[in-house]
C-alpha positions, 0 to 999 in steps of 0.5 A: 781871723788868723794870727797875723790879722789879730796882731795887725789889729792889736798893733793898730789899737796900741798905736792909737792908744799911744797917739791918744796918750801923746795928745793928752800929755801934750794938752796937760803940758800946756795946761801945766804951763798955764797953771804956772803962769796963773800962780804967778799972776793971781797969787799975792807976792811972797817969797814962797810964791816966787820960789815955787814958780821959779822951781816950776820954771827951772827945767825950761831955764836949764834947757835954754841956758846952753843956747843963750849963755849969760854975759857980755857976748849976748850983745843986746840980749836974747829976746827969744830966750823966753820962747825957748824956755817955754817950749822946753817947759812944755816938753818937760811937763808933757813927758812927765804927764805921758809917764804918769798916764802910762803908769796909771793905764798900766796899773788900771789894766793890770787891776782889771786883768787881775779881777777878770782872772780872779772871777 
């Protein structure tokens, strides 16, 4: 194999790893959203629970807020605000999961490379 074939194969492998990370992070973002909803539904009422779930839902609210401002000018309200906030939370937590997966994979790869070199 020449260098161009090797570099093409490495690029294809890196692309498939990236797609896997994106898919895994997306699924983890959805699971995080369901976990937040389960916390709200199944835990008994307390101020701590409300503070925790509000804090976990804050990123979506912050993203949705400029698109659906509060006040009299919203008329009958904004029924789609919740959908926008859910999508923003999904994206936020998916990005966090992607970053965590990327860092974990880098650390594991570095450790395995270090073990191979040390032998």
